[in-house]
C-alpha positions in Angstrom: -15.2 -4.5 -2.2 -16.2 -1.2 -3.8 -15.4 0.7 -6.7 -13.9 4.0 -5.6 -13.1 5.5 -9.1 -13.7 4.5 -12.6 -11.9 1.0 -12.8 -10.3 1.1 -9.5 -11.5 -1.3 -7.0 -10.7 -1.1 -3.3 -10.3 -4.5 -1.3 -10.1 -4.0 2.5 -8.9 -6.9 4.8 -7.9 -6.5 8.2 -7.7 -2.9 8.0 -5.2 -3.0 5.3 -6.2 -2.0 1.6 -5.2 -3.5 -1.8 -6.4 -2.1 -5.0 -7.4 -3.4 -8.4 -6.7 -1.2 -11.5 -9.0 -2.3 -14.6 -7.9 -1.2 -18.0 -9.7 -2.6 -20.9 -10.3 -6.0 -19.3 -6.7 -6.2 -17.9 -6.0 -5.8 -14.2 -3.0 -4.4 -12.1 -3.1 -5.3 -8.5 -1.6 -2.6 -6.1 -0.3 -4.3 -2.8 -0.9 -7.7 -1.8 -2.4 -7.6 1.8 -2.0 -10.8 3.4 -2.1 -14.3 2.3 -5.7 -14.6 3.0 -6.5 -11.5 1.0 -6.3 -13.5 -2.2 -9.6 -15.3 -1.7 -11.1 -12.0 -1.2 -9.6 -10.8 -4.5 -10.6 -13.7 -6.3 -14.3 -13.0 -5.3 -14.0 -9.5 -6.3 -12.7 -10.3 -9.9 -15.6 -12.7 -10.2 -18.1 -10.3 -9.0 -16.9 -7.5 -11.8 -16.8 -10.3 -14.2 -13.0 -10.8 -14.6 -10.9 -13.9 -13.9 -7.6 -14.6 -12.5 -6.0 -14.8 -15.8 -6.9 -11.4 -16.4 -4.3 -10.1 -13.8 -1.4 -8.9 -15.5 0.9 -7.4 -12.9 1.2 -6.8 -9.0 2.8 -3.4 -7.9 4.0 -3.1 -4.4 4.3 0.4 -2.7 6.9 -1.1 -0.5 8.2 -4.3 0.8 6.5 -4.7 4.6 4.9 -8.0 5.2 1.4 -6.5 5.1 1.6 -5.4 1.6 3.7 -8.4 0.2 1.0 -10.8 1.6 -0.1 -13.1 -1.3 2.3 -11.8 -4.0 4.8 -14.7 -3.8 1.8 -16.9 -4.6 0.7 -15.2 -7.7 4.2 -15.4 -8.9 5.0 -19.0 -8.5 1.8 -20.5 -9.1 0.4 -18.2 -11.8 3.7 -16.7 -13.1 2.2 -13.1 -12.7 5.2 -10.6 -12.4 5.6 -8.7 -9.1 7.1 -5.0 -9.5 8.9 -3.1 -6.6 10.9 -0.2 -6.5 14.8 -1.1 -6.6 15.7 0.0 -3.2 12.9 -2.3 -1.7 13.7 -5.3 -3.7 15.5 -6.8 -0.9 12.9 -5.9 1.9 10.2 -7.5 -0.2 12.2 -10.8 -0.2 12.4 -10.3 3.4 9.4 -8.5 4.5 9.9 -8.7 8.5 13.6 -7.7 8.2 13.4 -3.9 8.8 14.5 -1.5 11.4 11.7 1.2 12.2 12.6 4.2 14.3 11.0 2.7 17.4 10.4 -0.6 19.0 7.0 -1.5 17.2 6.0 -3.9 20.3 6.6 -1.3 22.9 4.9 1.4 20.9 1.8 -0.7 20.5 1.8 -1.3 24.4 1.5 2.8 24.4 -1.2 2.9 22.2 -4.2 0.6 23.3 -6.3 1.6 20.4 -3.9 -0.1 18.0 -4.9 -3.6 19.6 -8.0 -4.5 17.6 -6.3 -3.5 14.3 -3.0 -5.5 14.9 -5.1 -8.3 16.2 -7.0 -8.5 12.9 -3.8 -8.3 11.0 -2.4 -11.2 12.8 -5.8 -13.2 12.3 -5.4 -12.4 8.5 -1.9 -14.0 8.3 0.4 -11.1 9.2 2.8 -13.6 10.8 2.9 -16.0 8.0 3.8 -13.7 4.8 6.4 -15.5 2.5 8.8 -13.0 0.8 9.1 -12.5 -2.9 11.9 -12.1 -5.3 10.6 -9.4 -7.4 10.1 -9.9 -11.1 10.7 -6.4 -12.0 12.0 -3.0 -10.4 11.3 0.6 -11.2 12.6 4.0 -10.4 10.1 6.8 -11.1 7.8 7.4 -13.8 5.2 5.7 -16.1 4.9 1.9 -15.7 4.0 -0.5 -18.7 1.1 -2.2 -17.0 -2.6 -1.8 -17.1 -3.8 1.8 -15.9 -0.3 3.2 -16.6 0.3 4.2 -13.2 3.1 6.9 -12.4 5.5 5.7 -10.0 6.3 8.7 -7.5 9.0 7.6 -5.1 8.4 8.6 -1.6 10.9 7.2 0.5 11.0 7.5 4.4 8.4 4.7 5.5 10.8 2.6 3.7 13.8 3.3 1.6 12.1 2.4 -1.8 8.4 3.3 -0.9 6.6 4.5 -3.9 3.0 6.1 -4.7 1.2 5.6 -7.7 -0.5 8.6 -9.6 -3.3 7.5 -12.2 -3.7 11.2 -13.4 -6.3 10.3 -15.8 -8.6 9.1 -13.1 -7.6 11.7 -10.4 -6.5 9.3 -8.4 -3.0 8.8 -5.8 -2.3 5.5 -4.4 -0.4 6.5 -1.4 0.5 3.3 0.2 2.0 3.7 3.7 3.7 7.3 2.7 0.3 8.9 3.9 -2.5 6.9 5.4 -6.0 7.7 7.0 -5.3 4.9 9.8 -2.3 4.4 11.6 -2.3 0.6 12.7 0.2 1.3 15.4 -1.8 4.0 17.3 -5.3 3.6 16.1 -5.6 7.2 15.1 -7.6 8.4 11.8 -7.4 11.1 9.5 -4.4 11.7 7.2 -1.0 11.1 8.8 2.3 9.2 8.3 2.6 5.7 9.9 4.1 6.0 13.4 8.0 5.5 13.9 7.0 2.2 15.2 6.9 1.0 11.6 8.5 3.9 9.7 12.4 3.8 9.1 12.6 7.6 8.9 9.9 9.9 9.7 11.7 13.2 8.8 12.4 11.6 5.4 8.6 10.5 5.0 7.9 13.9 6.0 9.9 15.4 3.0 8.2 13.0 0.8 4.8 14.3 1.7 5.7 17.5 -0.3 5.9 15.4 -3.3 2.6 14.2 -2.9 1.0 17.5 -2.0 1.5 19.0 -5.6 0.1 16.2 -7.7 -3.3 16.6 -9.3 -5.5 14.1 -7.8 -8.7 14.7 -5.7 -8.9 11.1 -4.3 -6.1 9.6 -2.2 -6.2 5.8 -1.6 -4.0 4.8 1.3 -2.6 1.7 2.5 -4.7 1.9 5.7 -7.9 3.6 6.3 -10.5 5.1 4.1 -10.1 7.0 0.9 -9.5 10.6 1.1 -11.5 12.6 -1.4 -10.5 16.1 -0.5 -7.4 16.3 -2.7 -3.7 15.9 -2.0 -2.9 19.4 -0.6 -5.5 18.9 2.1 -4.1 15.6 3.3 -0.7 16.6 3.2 -1.3 19.6 5.0 -3.1 17.6 8.0 -0.4 14.9 7.9 2.3 17.7 8.6 0.3 18.7 11.6 -0.7 15.3 13.1 0.9 14.0 16.2 3.5 11.3 16.2 4.2 10.7 19.9 
């Protein structure tokens, strides 16, 4: 755990990131990792002097299993609302039922550097995620949750993928529209996720341009290290990355 911007905490688990946005003692969680990630989030809240009862909402950048993680537990046991873009509501409820451009199992065999990443994900519970029937959906614009993140639709990785902009903090949470570690190749640096887990790479590429014009110096991806050099440079590098 580390504070990466004012009131924004990164929790990294099994090469997958979730974020806590703290605003006057209330917390929004962005993405829910794996089932076992919840214990790390609980310890993080305790470390920064907060409690589980301070969590007001869970936002999902998209509905894949490695971002849905513990969301159903928070909704059913603690009555914490879970938000997702309307186009990904079905996927969040069925987080394994998606069709990428290429077979993800064969793709991983072609990229052996992905093996340690994917193995850690499995140990963390990647094969045991329960889907969640989202409490609320959104389209685009500011959301009424702590931190007032602005939803920026970035379809391509999934149909309803969204980034979240925190303009007052100079932060953009990019989810898997733009990452700095691709779990399916092991490659690092700003890039899209490989077609082994992306629904439409060309659509994702067009979405990158929506991010490139935003005013944010710090990009916080779904996988990999934060990128502190601004949106434009990250998008430029992602456009020129290899996706074989």
